[in-house]
N, C-alpha and C positions, 0 to 999 in steps of 0.2 A: 387637257380635260380627258378623262375617258371614261368611256362608259358600261359597267358590266351589271350582265343577268342571268338566272343563275338557266335550266334547259327550258323549261316552261313558260316562262317571261313574267312569274308571280311577281317576282322580287329584282328590283331593280335597284343600283348603287351608282356613284358618281368618285369617278378617287385625282384627285387636284395634283398632275404628277408633272413639270416641260418636260418630259424625256419616257425614256422604257424606263423601267423600275431596276431599279439599282443591284440589288442585290436577290436572288434564289434563294431561297432556303427548303432543305428535307429537313420535315420533322422524322425523329428516329423514336414515336409514341407506335404503341401498338398500334392502332387504326390506320394512323397516318402512311405505314411504313403498308399496311393493307391493302392499302387504295391505292400506293406510290402518290403523295401526292405532294406539291410543290407547293411554298407558300411566300409571300414577299411581306413586306413589313412598311402604313403607309405610318404617319401620324396623325391621332385624332381630326384636328383643323383638315384634314385632304381626305376626308370620307363620310358619306353622304347617302343613307340609304332616302332616295326616292320613289322607293315605289314596295307595297309589299312588308314590310317592316313584322306586322301583325302574323304574316304566312313565315316568320325567321322563329326558327326552335334550335332549344342547346339540348345536347348531349354533353356530359359528361362523368369522367369514371374515374377510379381508383383512386388516389389521391385531391380528384376534382381542379386539381392547377388548374388541365388546357380547358376551354371552353371551344367543340366545336357546335360550331352554326351549319344548320339545311336547310333548306323548302321544304315547308311540310307537305310539299304540293309536287312536287316530282323527284324531291331526295337530292339535291346536287346538293354539295357539301361545298359552304363560299369559304 
């Protein structure tokens, strides 16, 4: 299990993985390209927000397909 948190610690989560994340991806949407963001995916059952779900905000643009979550306190993109 790996523990995750945003910069200010308002949001914390756990991901259940046995080893390192298998596949790291780079999104080509305009937001992720500007941020230089990389990501990986885990199954829903392997992800649990343990603190601060009420601090998590969402931003969607254009087609509104992608959901960009971020901390409403420190602004870190999750």
